OpenMM code with the backbone's topology and positions (N, CA, C; nanometers):
from openmm import Vec3, app, unit

residues = "MET SER LYS ARG ILE LYS ASP MET LEU ALA SER GLU LEU ARG GLU ARG LEU GLY GLN HIS ARG ASP ILE LEU VAL VAL ASP ASN SER LYS LEU ASP GLY VAL SER ALA ASN THR MET ARG ASN LYS LEU ARG LYS SER ASN ILE ARG MET LEU TRP VAL LYS ASN SER LEU ALA ARG LYS VAL LEU GLY GLU LEU GLY LEU ALA ALA LEU ASP PRO PHE LEU SER GLY PRO SER THR LEU VAL TYR GLY GLY PRO ASP ILE VAL ALA LEU SER LYS GLU ILE THR LYS TRP ALA LYS ASP LEU GLU ALA LEU GLN ILE LYS GLY GLY ILE VAL GLU GLY ASN SER ILE ASP ARG ALA GLN VAL HIS ALA LEU SER LYS SER PRO SER ARG GLU GLU LEU LEU GLY LYS VAL VAL MET LEU MET LEU SER PRO GLY ALA GLN LEU ALA GLY ALA LEU LEU GLY SER GLY GLY THR VAL VAL GLY GLN VAL LYS SER ILE ALA GLU LYS GLU PRO GLU ALA ALA PRO ALA ALA ALA SER".split()
positions = [
    Vec3(0.0747, -0.1123, -0.0018),
    Vec3(-0.0072, 0.0060, -0.0027),
    Vec3(0.0963, 0.1258, 0.0019),
    Vec3(0.0558, 0.2166, -0.0850),
    Vec3(0.1483, 0.3305, -0.0867),
    Vec3(0.1244, 0.4314, 0.0271),
    Vec3(0.2213, 0.5181, 0.0507),
    Vec3(0.2153, 0.6069, 0.1580),
    Vec3(0.0886, 0.6983, 0.1481),
    Vec3(0.0643, 0.7507, 0.0386),
    Vec3(-0.0481, 0.8386, 0.0193),
    Vec3(-0.1856, 0.7724, 0.0522),
    Vec3(-0.2020, 0.6366, 0.0180),
    Vec3(-0.3229, 0.5666, 0.0611),
    Vec3(-0.3104, 0.5449, 0.2248),
    Vec3(-0.2116, 0.5093, 0.2703),
    Vec3(-0.2022, 0.5004, 0.4258),
    Vec3(-0.2437, 0.6289, 0.4893),
    Vec3(-0.1929, 0.7410, 0.4382),
    Vec3(-0.2272, 0.8746, 0.4886),
    Vec3(-0.3711, 0.8931, 0.4882),
    Vec3(-0.4227, 0.8562, 0.3707),
    Vec3(-0.5677, 0.8765, 0.3501),
    Vec3(-0.6577, 0.7988, 0.4568),
    Vec3(-0.6064, 0.6653, 0.4718),
    Vec3(-0.6751, 0.5760, 0.5755),
    Vec3(-0.6617, 0.6299, 0.7133),
    Vec3(-0.5470, 0.6796, 0.7328),
    Vec3(-0.5217, 0.7347, 0.8778),
    Vec3(-0.6131, 0.8642, 0.9055),
    Vec3(-0.6157, 0.9470, 0.8030),
    Vec3(-0.7057, 1.0671, 0.8096),
    Vec3(-0.8521, 1.0308, 0.8352),
    Vec3(-0.8984, 0.9335, 0.7583),
    Vec3(-1.0298, 0.8904, 0.7714),
    Vec3(-1.0505, 0.8303, 0.9046),
    Vec3(-0.9638, 0.7499, 0.9559),
    Vec3(-0.9855, 0.6888, 1.0852),
    Vec3(-0.9762, 0.8092, 1.2023),
    Vec3(-0.8969, 0.9006, 1.1767),
    Vec3(-0.8983, 1.0310, 1.2800),
    Vec3(-1.0389, 1.0926, 1.2756),
    Vec3(-1.0968, 1.1186, 1.1534),
    Vec3(-1.2120, 1.1859, 1.1348),
    Vec3(-1.3298, 1.0934, 1.2005),
    Vec3(-1.3312, 0.9743, 1.1724),
    Vec3(-1.4339, 0.8844, 1.2288),
    Vec3(-1.4355, 0.8834, 1.3774),
    Vec3(-1.3227, 0.8761, 1.4296),
    Vec3(-1.3145, 0.8691, 1.5795),
    Vec3(-1.3438, 1.0009, 1.6346),
    Vec3(-1.3028, 1.1163, 1.5776),
    Vec3(-1.3429, 1.2435, 1.6093),
    Vec3(-1.3018, 1.2741, 1.7588),
    Vec3(-1.3822, 1.3124, 1.8243),
    Vec3(-1.3655, 1.3535, 1.9765),
    Vec3(-1.3784, 1.2379, 2.0794),
    Vec3(-1.4249, 1.1096, 2.0325),
    Vec3(-1.4405, 0.9969, 2.1127),
    Vec3(-1.3120, 0.9671, 2.1805),
    Vec3(-1.3188, 0.9456, 2.3178),
    Vec3(-1.2026, 0.9100, 2.3963),
    Vec3(-1.2269, 0.7891, 2.4736),
    Vec3(-1.3509, 0.7368, 2.4629),
    Vec3(-1.3934, 0.6082, 2.5326),
    Vec3(-1.4176, 0.5136, 2.4282),
    Vec3(-1.3345, 0.4091, 2.4207),
    Vec3(-1.3469, 0.3085, 2.3089),
    Vec3(-1.3314, 0.1808, 2.3545),
    Vec3(-1.3894, 0.0797, 2.3106),
    Vec3(-1.3815, -0.0529, 2.3415),
    Vec3(-1.3180, -0.1314, 2.2202),
    Vec3(-1.2420, -0.2412, 2.2400),
    Vec3(-1.1945, -0.3217, 2.1299),
    Vec3(-1.2557, -0.4667, 2.1524),
    Vec3(-1.3084, -0.5046, 2.0426),
    Vec3(-1.3757, -0.6471, 2.0332),
    Vec3(-1.3198, -0.7218, 1.9247),
    Vec3(-1.3313, -0.8513, 1.9146),
    Vec3(-1.2962, -0.9471, 1.8131),
    Vec3(-1.4316, -1.0061, 1.7653),
    Vec3(-1.4789, -0.9548, 1.6422),
    Vec3(-1.6057, -1.0185, 1.5897),
    Vec3(-1.5681, -1.1042, 1.4620),
    Vec3(-1.4518, -1.1413, 1.4369),
    Vec3(-1.4041, -1.2153, 1.3316),
    Vec3(-1.4905, -1.3545, 1.3172),
    Vec3(-1.5259, -1.3981, 1.4278),
    Vec3(-1.6018, -1.5443, 1.4284),
    Vec3(-1.7509, -1.5379, 1.3993),
    Vec3(-1.7978, -1.4099, 1.3905),
    Vec3(-1.9435, -1.3908, 1.3734),
    Vec3(-1.9709, -1.4109, 1.2252),
    Vec3(-2.0884, -1.4680, 1.1951),
    Vec3(-2.1280, -1.4805, 1.0626),
    Vec3(-2.1852, -1.3468, 1.0161),
    Vec3(-2.1882, -1.3252, 0.8820),
    Vec3(-2.2235, -1.2067, 0.8359),
    Vec3(-2.3596, -1.1510, 0.8731),
    Vec3(-2.4491, -1.2273, 0.8736),
    Vec3(-2.5919, -1.1955, 0.9178),
    Vec3(-2.5943, -1.1328, 1.0627),
    Vec3(-2.5219, -1.2206, 1.1548),
    Vec3(-2.5223, -1.1696, 1.2974),
    Vec3(-2.4436, -1.0303, 1.3046),
    Vec3(-2.3413, -1.0274, 1.2350),
    Vec3(-2.2544, -0.9021, 1.2380),
    Vec3(-2.3349, -0.7753, 1.1916),
    Vec3(-2.4017, -0.8043, 1.0770),
    Vec3(-2.4835, -0.6848, 1.0255),
    Vec3(-2.6018, -0.6392, 1.1057),
    Vec3(-2.6713, -0.7436, 1.1728),
    Vec3(-2.7701, -0.7291, 1.2665),
    Vec3(-2.7302, -0.6451, 1.3836),
    Vec3(-2.6140, -0.6809, 1.4380),
    Vec3(-2.5562, -0.6215, 1.5517),
    Vec3(-2.5185, -0.4859, 1.5215),
    Vec3(-2.4500, -0.4647, 1.4010),
    Vec3(-2.4110, -0.3192, 1.3650),
    Vec3(-2.5423, -0.2330, 1.3512),
    Vec3(-2.6403, -0.2839, 1.2777),
    Vec3(-2.7612, -0.1999, 1.2649),
    Vec3(-2.8320, -0.1673, 1.3909),
    Vec3(-2.8374, -0.2556, 1.4844),
    Vec3(-2.9108, -0.2336, 1.6169),
    Vec3(-2.8107, -0.1245, 1.6956),
    Vec3(-2.6865, -0.1503, 1.6967),
    Vec3(-2.5993, -0.0617, 1.7646),
    Vec3(-2.6050, 0.0864, 1.7104),
    Vec3(-2.6153, 0.0912, 1.5697),
    Vec3(-2.6240, 0.2215, 1.4964),
    Vec3(-2.7439, 0.3019, 1.5578),
    Vec3(-2.8605, 0.2337, 1.5832),
    Vec3(-2.9714, 0.3073, 1.6442),
    Vec3(-2.9506, 0.3750, 1.7770),
    Vec3(-2.8435, 0.3126, 1.8524),
    Vec3(-2.8050, 0.3759, 1.9819),
    Vec3(-2.6908, 0.4664, 1.9469),
    Vec3(-2.6634, 0.5049, 1.8208),
    Vec3(-2.5380, 0.5988, 1.7897),
    Vec3(-2.4018, 0.5307, 1.8385),
    Vec3(-2.3948, 0.4042, 1.8298),
    Vec3(-2.2809, 0.3191, 1.8555),
    Vec3(-2.2268, 0.2889, 1.7306),
    Vec3(-2.0839, 0.2996, 1.7015),
    Vec3(-2.0340, 0.2655, 1.5800),
    Vec3(-1.9169, 0.1517, 1.6012),
    Vec3(-1.9131, 0.0584, 1.4918),
    Vec3(-1.8069, -0.0346, 1.4956),
    Vec3(-1.7205, -0.0108, 1.3722),
    Vec3(-1.5900, -0.0173, 1.3981),
    Vec3(-1.5080, -0.0008, 1.2949),
    Vec3(-1.3828, -0.0929, 1.2850),
    Vec3(-1.3771, -0.1788, 1.1892),
    Vec3(-1.2685, -0.2763, 1.1791),
    Vec3(-1.1572, -0.2011, 1.1387),
    Vec3(-1.0315, -0.2326, 1.2063),
    Vec3(-0.9184, -0.1463, 1.1792),
    Vec3(-0.7992, -0.2670, 1.1473),
    Vec3(-0.6933, -0.2020, 1.0749),
    Vec3(-0.5600, -0.2793, 1.0708),
    Vec3(-0.4904, -0.2337, 1.1866),
    Vec3(-0.4424, -0.3307, 1.2626),
    Vec3(-0.3777, -0.2949, 1.3993),
    Vec3(-0.2714, -0.1906, 1.3856),
    Vec3(-0.1826, -0.1953, 1.2816),
    Vec3(-0.0734, -0.1156, 1.2677),
    Vec3(-0.1122, 0.0311, 1.2478),
    Vec3(-0.2199, 0.0342, 1.1533),
    Vec3(-0.2785, 0.1666, 1.1310),
    Vec3(-0.3402, 0.2238, 1.2648),
    Vec3(-0.4193, 0.1440, 1.3370),
    Vec3(-0.4818, 0.1799, 1.4495),
    Vec3(-0.3822, 0.2320, 1.5671),
    Vec3(-0.2719, 0.1613, 1.5735),
    Vec3(-0.1708, 0.1907, 1.6734),
    Vec3(-0.1116, 0.3380, 1.6313),
    Vec3(-0.0892, 0.3596, 1.5052),
    Vec3(-0.0336, 0.4885, 1.4617),
    Vec3(-0.1308, 0.5983, 1.5020),
    Vec3(-0.2571, 0.5937, 1.4529),
    Vec3(-0.3535, 0.6973, 1.4704),
    Vec3(-0.3932, 0.7137, 1.6168),
    Vec3(-0.4183, 0.6024, 1.6936),
    Vec3(-0.4515, 0.6244, 1.8420),
    Vec3(-0.3371, 0.6761, 1.9184),
    Vec3(-0.2135, 0.6589, 1.8752),
    Vec3(-0.1051, 0.7114, 1.9373),
    Vec3(-0.1039, 0.8643, 1.9196),
    Vec3(-0.1347, 0.9011, 1.7938),
    Vec3(-0.1468, 1.0508, 1.7753),
    Vec3(-0.2465, 1.1099, 1.8364),
    Vec3(-0.3659, 1.0451, 1.8625),
    Vec3(-0.4816, 1.0974, 1.9401),
    Vec3(-0.4595, 1.0839, 2.0990),
    Vec3(-0.3521, 1.0370, 2.1263),
    Vec3(-0.3308, 1.0261, 2.2864),
    Vec3(-0.4021, 0.8863, 2.3418),
    Vec3(-0.4408, 0.7917, 2.2714),
    Vec3(-0.5067, 0.6915, 2.3079),
    Vec3(-0.4245, 0.5597, 2.3034),
    Vec3(-0.2858, 0.5535, 2.3159),
    Vec3(-0.1907, 0.4696, 2.3099),
    Vec3(-0.2235, 0.3441, 2.4049),
    Vec3(-0.3065, 0.3738, 2.4979),
    Vec3(-0.3306, 0.2689, 2.6051),
    Vec3(-0.4053, 0.1481, 2.5497),
    Vec3(-0.4640, 0.1613, 2.4285),
    Vec3(-0.5308, 0.0575, 2.3537),
    Vec3(-0.4325, -0.0436, 2.2993),
    Vec3(-0.3093, -0.0021, 2.2874),
    Vec3(-0.2046, -0.0981, 2.2168),
    Vec3(-0.2052, -0.2422, 2.2597),
    Vec3(-0.2137, -0.2805, 2.3872),
    Vec3(-0.2087, -0.4074, 2.4270),
    Vec3(-0.3367, -0.4870, 2.3727),
    Vec3(-0.4443, -0.4195, 2.3350),
    Vec3(-0.5599, -0.4919, 2.2903),
    Vec3(-0.5592, -0.5167, 2.1396),
    Vec3(-0.4664, -0.4508, 2.0674),
    Vec3(-0.4600, -0.4454, 1.9247),
    Vec3(-0.3741, -0.5484, 1.8772),
    Vec3(-0.4259, -0.6769, 1.8978),
    Vec3(-0.3466, -0.8030, 1.8459),
    Vec3(-0.4530, -0.8857, 1.7890),
    Vec3(-0.4344, -0.9429, 1.6667),
    Vec3(-0.5329, -1.0274, 1.6049),
    Vec3(-0.6518, -0.9410, 1.5361),
    Vec3(-0.7553, -0.9945, 1.5125),
    Vec3(-0.8619, -0.9256, 1.4545),
    Vec3(-0.9260, -0.8329, 1.5473),
    Vec3(-0.9332, -0.7035, 1.5155),
    Vec3(-0.9664, -0.5973, 1.6125),
    Vec3(-1.0723, -0.5114, 1.5567),
    Vec3(-1.1732, -0.4798, 1.6239),
    Vec3(-1.2816, -0.3804, 1.5725),
    Vec3(-1.2982, -0.2922, 1.6888),
    Vec3(-1.2837, -0.1469, 1.6572),
    Vec3(-1.3065, -0.0537, 1.7533),
    Vec3(-1.4644, -0.0131, 1.7628),
    Vec3(-1.5056, -0.0075, 1.8883),
    Vec3(-1.6514, 0.0197, 1.9177),
    Vec3(-1.6602, 0.1534, 2.0024),
    Vec3(-1.7260, 0.2491, 1.9467),
    Vec3(-1.7239, 0.3883, 2.0145),
    Vec3(-1.8630, 0.4556, 1.9801),
    Vec3(-1.8875, 0.5477, 2.0668),
    Vec3(-2.0076, 0.6275, 2.0477),
    Vec3(-2.1099, 0.6004, 2.1689),
    Vec3(-2.2365, 0.6273, 2.1465),
    Vec3(-2.3437, 0.6130, 2.2522),
    Vec3(-2.3287, 0.7324, 2.3543),
    Vec3(-2.4190, 0.7452, 2.4381),
    Vec3(-2.4344, 0.8510, 2.5247),
    Vec3(-2.3137, 0.8596, 2.6292),
    Vec3(-2.2618, 0.7445, 2.6734),
    Vec3(-2.1431, 0.7362, 2.7601),
    Vec3(-2.0899, 0.5953, 2.7522),
    Vec3(-1.9760, 0.5817, 2.8265),
    Vec3(-1.9027, 0.4545, 2.8217),
    Vec3(-1.9745, 0.3480, 2.9019),
    Vec3(-2.0642, 0.3889, 2.9860),
    Vec3(-2.1386, 0.2833, 3.0578),
    Vec3(-2.2381, 0.2272, 2.9603),
    Vec3(-2.3059, 0.3123, 2.8976),
    Vec3(-2.4102, 0.2491, 2.8033),
    Vec3(-2.3454, 0.1804, 2.6888),
    Vec3(-2.2205, 0.2196, 2.6449),
    Vec3(-2.1555, 0.1515, 2.5499),
    Vec3(-2.1153, 0.0113, 2.6059),
    Vec3(-2.0570, 0.0096, 2.7264),
    Vec3(-2.0263, -0.1232, 2.7626),
    Vec3(-2.1445, -0.2097, 2.7979),
    Vec3(-2.2497, -0.1551, 2.8378),
    Vec3(-2.3754, -0.2273, 2.8569),
    Vec3(-2.4237, -0.3045, 2.7341),
    Vec3(-2.4257, -0.2281, 2.6317),
    Vec3(-2.4641, -0.2791, 2.5000),
    Vec3(-2.3739, -0.3998, 2.4436),
    Vec3(-2.2432, -0.3679, 2.4547),
    Vec3(-2.1452, -0.4670, 2.3994),
    Vec3(-2.1303, -0.5835, 2.4793),
    Vec3(-2.1621, -0.5721, 2.6130),
    Vec3(-2.1643, -0.6925, 2.7063),
    Vec3(-2.2874, -0.7782, 2.6790),
    Vec3(-2.3933, -0.7100, 2.6526),
    Vec3(-2.5258, -0.7859, 2.6254),
    Vec3(-2.4986, -0.8632, 2.4913),
    Vec3(-2.4475, -0.7902, 2.3947),
    Vec3(-2.4257, -0.8610, 2.2619),
    Vec3(-2.3094, -0.9717, 2.2770),
    Vec3(-2.2248, -0.9518, 2.3709),
    Vec3(-2.1271, -1.0613, 2.3924),
    Vec3(-2.1871, -1.1808, 2.4575),
    Vec3(-2.2785, -1.1574, 2.5374),
    Vec3(-2.3488, -1.2618, 2.6063),
    Vec3(-2.4423, -1.3377, 2.5078),
    Vec3(-2.5119, -1.2632, 2.4258),
    Vec3(-2.5926, -1.3365, 2.3177),
    Vec3(-2.5153, -1.4016, 2.2129),
    Vec3(-2.4193, -1.3413, 2.1610),
    Vec3(-2.3445, -1.4043, 2.0695),
    Vec3(-2.1932, -1.4400, 2.1260),
    Vec3(-2.1844, -1.5691, 2.1463),
    Vec3(-2.0578, -1.6242, 2.1956),
    Vec3(-1.9366, -1.5981, 2.1157),
    Vec3(-1.9598, -1.5774, 1.9877),
    Vec3(-1.8438, -1.5511, 1.9050),
    Vec3(-1.7859, -1.4199, 1.9059),
    Vec3(-1.8575, -1.3250, 1.9703),
    Vec3(-1.8117, -1.1897, 1.9951),
    Vec3(-1.7251, -1.1971, 2.1232),
    Vec3(-1.6054, -1.1469, 2.1171),
    Vec3(-1.5102, -1.1447, 2.2241),
    Vec3(-1.4723, -0.9984, 2.2609),
    Vec3(-1.4869, -0.9606, 2.3741),
    Vec3(-1.4411, -0.8374, 2.4279),
    Vec3(-1.2913, -0.8458, 2.4621),
    Vec3(-1.2052, -0.7626, 2.4089),
    Vec3(-1.0695, -0.7603, 2.4356),
    Vec3(-1.0298, -0.6609, 2.5480),
    Vec3(-1.0892, -0.5423, 2.5534),
    Vec3(-1.0636, -0.4395, 2.6465),
    Vec3(-1.1008, -0.3058, 2.6012),
    Vec3(-1.0488, -0.2037, 2.6503),
    Vec3(-1.0939, -0.0671, 2.6097),
    Vec3(-1.0156, 0.0440, 2.6829),
    Vec3(-1.0616, 0.1600, 2.6561),
    Vec3(-0.9956, 0.2781, 2.7269),
    Vec3(-1.1009, 0.3742, 2.7690),
    Vec3(-1.0892, 0.4110, 2.9002),
    Vec3(-1.1778, 0.5058, 2.9539),
    Vec3(-1.1139, 0.6254, 3.0311),
    Vec3(-1.1326, 0.7367, 2.9678),
    Vec3(-1.0564, 0.8608, 3.0237),
    Vec3(-0.9090, 0.8373, 3.0201),
    Vec3(-0.8450, 0.7866, 2.9314),
    Vec3(-0.7153, 0.7560, 2.9028),
    Vec3(-0.6499, 0.6340, 2.9809),
    Vec3(-0.7252, 0.5664, 3.0474),
    Vec3(-0.6913, 0.4412, 3.1224),
    Vec3(-0.7366, 0.3289, 3.0484),
    Vec3(-0.6568, 0.2294, 3.0368),
    Vec3(-0.6930, 0.1038, 2.9812),
    Vec3(-0.7552, 0.0211, 3.0710),
    Vec3(-0.8696, -0.0522, 3.0258),
    Vec3(-0.9412, -0.1453, 3.1050),
    Vec3(-0.9475, -0.2813, 3.0372),
    Vec3(-0.9452, -0.3878, 3.1059),
    Vec3(-0.9567, -0.5194, 3.0442),
    Vec3(-1.0946, -0.5642, 3.0433),
    Vec3(-1.1059, -0.6887, 2.9945),
    Vec3(-1.2400, -0.7522, 2.9776),
    Vec3(-1.3248, -0.7572, 3.0893),
    Vec3(-1.2504, -0.7923, 3.2139),
    Vec3(-1.3259, -0.7970, 3.3474),
    Vec3(-1.3776, -0.6560, 3.3815),
    Vec3(-1.2931, -0.5669, 3.3709),
    Vec3(-1.3302, -0.4245, 3.4021),
    Vec3(-1.4509, -0.3773, 3.3098),
    Vec3(-1.4452, -0.4164, 3.1909),
    Vec3(-1.5589, -0.3721, 3.0965),
    Vec3(-1.6908, -0.4345, 3.1535),
    Vec3(-1.6911, -0.5656, 3.1964),
    Vec3(-1.7923, -0.6267, 3.2528),
    Vec3(-1.8494, -0.5540, 3.3692),
    Vec3(-1.7496, -0.5221, 3.4602),
    Vec3(-1.7939, -0.4523, 3.5797),
    Vec3(-1.8317, -0.3099, 3.5500),
    Vec3(-1.7917, -0.2451, 3.4625),
    Vec3(-1.8506, -0.1216, 3.4184),
    Vec3(-1.9888, -0.1268, 3.3646),
    Vec3(-2.0167, -0.2323, 3.2983),
    Vec3(-2.1517, -0.2555, 3.2414),
    Vec3(-2.2533, -0.2707, 3.3493),
    Vec3(-2.2120, -0.3025, 3.4667),
    Vec3(-2.3041, -0.3211, 3.5724),
    Vec3(-2.3255, -0.1907, 3.6485),
    Vec3(-2.2447, -0.0836, 3.6361),
    Vec3(-2.2659, 0.0315, 3.7106),
    Vec3(-2.3800, 0.1214, 3.6662),
    Vec3(-2.4264, 0.2183, 3.7193),
    Vec3(-2.5397, 0.2911, 3.6894),
    Vec3(-2.4971, 0.3943, 3.5724),
    Vec3(-2.5869, 0.4130, 3.4797),
    Vec3(-2.5536, 0.5126, 3.3791),
    Vec3(-2.5448, 0.6515, 3.4258),
    Vec3(-2.5084, 0.7398, 3.3250),
    Vec3(-2.4815, 0.8912, 3.3626),
    Vec3(-2.6123, 0.9446, 3.4120),
    Vec3(-2.7380, 0.9080, 3.3301),
    Vec3(-2.8719, 0.9478, 3.3682),
    Vec3(-2.9120, 0.9030, 3.5058),
    Vec3(-2.8756, 0.7867, 3.5376),
    Vec3(-2.9145, 0.7338, 3.6735),
    Vec3(-2.8524, 0.8042, 3.7874),
    Vec3(-2.7123, 0.8368, 3.7698),
    Vec3(-2.6252, 0.9055, 3.8529),
    Vec3(-2.6806, 1.0475, 3.8805),
    Vec3(-2.7025, 1.1124, 3.7651),
    Vec3(-2.7540, 1.2497, 3.7756),
    Vec3(-2.8957, 1.2518, 3.8502),
    Vec3(-2.9785, 1.1465, 3.8269),
    Vec3(-3.1032, 1.1433, 3.9008),
    Vec3(-3.0895, 1.1247, 4.0478),
    Vec3(-2.9924, 1.0351, 4.0779),
    Vec3(-2.9584, 1.0348, 4.2125),
    Vec3(-2.9109, 1.1571, 4.2925),
    Vec3(-2.8154, 1.2322, 4.2226),
    Vec3(-2.7744, 1.3550, 4.2656),
    Vec3(-2.8849, 1.4596, 4.2852),
    Vec3(-2.9776, 1.4738, 4.1871),
    Vec3(-3.0965, 1.5565, 4.1959),
    Vec3(-3.1770, 1.5105, 4.3121),
    Vec3(-3.2028, 1.3871, 4.3326),
    Vec3(-3.2866, 1.3339, 4.4433),
    Vec3(-3.2209, 1.3826, 4.5709),
    Vec3(-3.0878, 1.3590, 4.5940),
    Vec3(-3.0248, 1.4059, 4.7176),
    Vec3(-3.0305, 1.5458, 4.7496),
    Vec3(-3.0148, 1.6250, 4.6224),
    Vec3(-3.0224, 1.7820, 4.6468),
    Vec3(-3.1692, 1.8119, 4.6912),
    Vec3(-3.2661, 1.7493, 4.6288),
    Vec3(-3.3939, 1.7839, 4.6739),
    Vec3(-3.4610, 1.7249, 4.7951),
    Vec3(-3.4027, 1.6305, 4.8565),
    Vec3(-3.4385, 1.5509, 4.9805),
    Vec3(-3.4644, 1.6468, 5.0997),
    Vec3(-3.3839, 1.7449, 5.1204),
    Vec3(-3.3994, 1.8290, 5.2417),
    Vec3(-3.5287, 1.9137, 5.2214),
    Vec3(-3.5574, 1.9654, 5.1011),
    Vec3(-3.6923, 2.0390, 5.0771),
    Vec3(-3.8061, 1.9391, 5.0807),
    Vec3(-3.7856, 1.8161, 5.0408),
    Vec3(-3.8986, 1.7148, 5.0569),
    Vec3(-3.9136, 1.6841, 5.2084),
    Vec3(-3.8295, 1.6771, 5.2800),
    Vec3(-3.8344, 1.6393, 5.4254),
    Vec3(-3.9086, 1.7663, 5.4898),
    Vec3(-3.8773, 1.8939, 5.4538),
    Vec3(-3.9418, 2.0103, 5.5205),
    Vec3(-4.0894, 2.0043, 5.4762),
    Vec3(-4.1233, 1.9745, 5.3462),
    Vec3(-4.2532, 1.9801, 5.3025),
    Vec3(-4.3414, 1.8639, 5.3711),
    Vec3(-4.2633, 1.7571, 5.3849),
    Vec3(-4.3349, 1.6455, 5.4695),
    Vec3(-4.3529, 1.6676, 5.5987),
    Vec3(-4.2665, 1.7519, 5.6748),
    Vec3(-4.2860, 1.7880, 5.8080),
    Vec3(-4.3994, 1.8996, 5.8243),
    Vec3(-4.4061, 1.9788, 5.7332),
    Vec3(-4.5235, 2.0763, 5.7303),
    Vec3(-4.6560, 2.0069, 5.7008),
    Vec3(-4.6500, 1.9088, 5.6113),
    Vec3(-4.7798, 1.8384, 5.5950),
    Vec3(-4.8100, 1.7405, 5.7074),
    Vec3(-4.7158, 1.6988, 5.7679),
    Vec3(-4.7450, 1.5929, 5.8798),
    Vec3(-4.7902, 1.6686, 6.0138),
    Vec3(-4.6867, 1.6631, 6.1120),
    Vec3(-4.7211, 1.7234, 6.2399),
    Vec3(-4.7088, 1.8717, 6.2435),
    Vec3(-4.6411, 1.9256, 6.1517),
    Vec3(-4.6280, 2.0754, 6.1189),
    Vec3(-4.7552, 2.1318, 6.0651),
    Vec3(-4.8255, 2.0374, 5.9866),
    Vec3(-4.9482, 2.0767, 5.9291),
    Vec3(-5.0652, 2.0861, 6.0427),
    Vec3(-5.0507, 2.0066, 6.1396),
    Vec3(-5.1482, 2.0125, 6.2567),
    Vec3(-5.1309, 2.1261, 6.3304),
    Vec3(-5.0162, 2.1723, 6.3432),
    Vec3(-4.9897, 2.2961, 6.4175),
    Vec3(-5.0375, 2.4207, 6.3344),
    Vec3(-5.0220, 2.4210, 6.2124),
    Vec3(-5.0664, 2.5252, 6.1223),
    Vec3(-5.2237, 2.5225, 6.1259),
    Vec3(-5.2882, 2.4159, 6.1300),
    Vec3(-5.4189, 2.4023, 6.1464),
    Vec3(-5.4819, 2.4546, 6.2643),
    Vec3(-5.4102, 2.4352, 6.3825),
    Vec3(-5.4495, 2.4796, 6.5170),
    Vec3(-5.4324, 2.6274, 6.5140),
    Vec3(-5.3263, 2.6912, 6.4624),
    Vec3(-5.3041, 2.8338, 6.4568),
    Vec3(-5.4026, 2.8962, 6.3832),
    Vec3(-5.4419, 2.8359, 6.2609),
    Vec3(-5.5496, 2.8928, 6.1900),
    Vec3(-5.6876, 2.8993, 6.2604),
    Vec3(-5.7192, 2.7941, 6.3244),
    Vec3(-5.8482, 2.8032, 6.3860),
    Vec3(-5.8472, 2.8951, 6.5165),
    Vec3(-5.7259, 2.9170, 6.5855),
    Vec3(-5.7245, 3.0161, 6.6819),
    Vec3(-5.7398, 3.1536, 6.6156),
    Vec3(-5.6736, 3.1765, 6.5154),
    Vec3(-5.6879, 3.2981, 6.4380),
    Vec3(-5.8279, 3.3312, 6.4016),
    Vec3(-5.9017, 3.2492, 6.3513),
    Vec3(-6.0505, 3.2638, 6.3182),
    Vec3(-6.1309, 3.2851, 6.4373),
    Vec3(-6.0942, 3.2321, 6.5540),
    Vec3(-6.1727, 3.2701, 6.6735),
    Vec3(-6.1409, 3.4078, 6.7331),
    Vec3(-6.0207, 3.4631, 6.7118),
    Vec3(-5.9863, 3.5845, 6.7693),
    Vec3(-6.0626, 3.6963, 6.7247),
    Vec3(-6.1009, 3.7163, 6.5981),
    Vec3(-6.1828, 3.8385, 6.5680),
    Vec3(-6.3191, 3.8476, 6.6429),
    Vec3(-6.3691, 3.7183, 6.6817),
    Vec3(-6.4958, 3.7341, 6.7567),
    Vec3(-6.4722, 3.7794, 6.8985),
    Vec3(-6.3552, 3.7385, 6.9542),
    Vec3(-6.3287, 3.7812, 7.0905),
    Vec3(-6.2858, 3.9358, 7.1015),
    Vec3(-6.2325, 3.9789, 7.0075),
    Vec3(-6.1760, 4.1086, 6.9975),
    Vec3(-6.2886, 4.2154, 7.0098),
    Vec3(-6.4078, 4.2151, 6.9375),
    Vec3(-6.5130, 4.3093, 6.9750),
    Vec3(-6.5804, 4.2949, 7.1130),
    Vec3(-6.5838, 4.1853, 7.1618),
    Vec3(-6.6304, 4.1610, 7.2891),
    Vec3(-6.5433, 4.2424, 7.3970),
    Vec3(-6.4172, 4.2326, 7.3789),
    Vec3(-6.3216, 4.2902, 7.4761),
    Vec3(-6.3412, 4.4542, 7.4585),
    Vec3(-6.3667, 4.4986, 7.3316),
    Vec3(-6.3842, 4.6413, 7.3065),
    Vec3(-6.5081, 4.7021, 7.3778),
    Vec3(-6.6117, 4.6257, 7.3853),
    Vec3(-6.7325, 4.6915, 7.4446),
    Vec3(-6.7420, 4.6639, 7.5970),
] * unit.nanometer
topology = app.Topology()
chain = topology.addChain("A")
for resn in residues:
    res = topology.addResidue(resn, chain)
    for name in ("N", "CA", "C"):
        topology.addAtom(name, app.Element.getBySymbol(name[0]), res)
């Protein structure tokens, strides 16, 4: 392959990866064509992309992008998997597919510049997603207000009701005191 074609392929790979810094590496070489296409199409709906790469080209481009931590996983047939809302969603999808299709093997990946192996990818897939974590944070932020509202509606509400009934009785007592 000529240097110009290699440069074009490297440029294309850089463009496709774009700003993605969380990438998984899988081996899908043992999948039949129908299963591979079915998986690619369903992953595409979740905005997850799969890209088969030549290892030497991938090492060169990933090194330039600061993702050299993927080098240990780039041996044998390699497919880069990237995209999705976050790395947890990506790992959940790929782990689900690896469980359904035994021919799909997870090699490892990179998360925030750190390489993770197959076991860590499986552990990551069991953690809560970004949306779930944000929901928990919001719930914790709102919980003091919810506790205050509950107190006002509970026993505090009883006190408010008693004060209100006393306030309603006082205008009747005030004219009697004036005469």
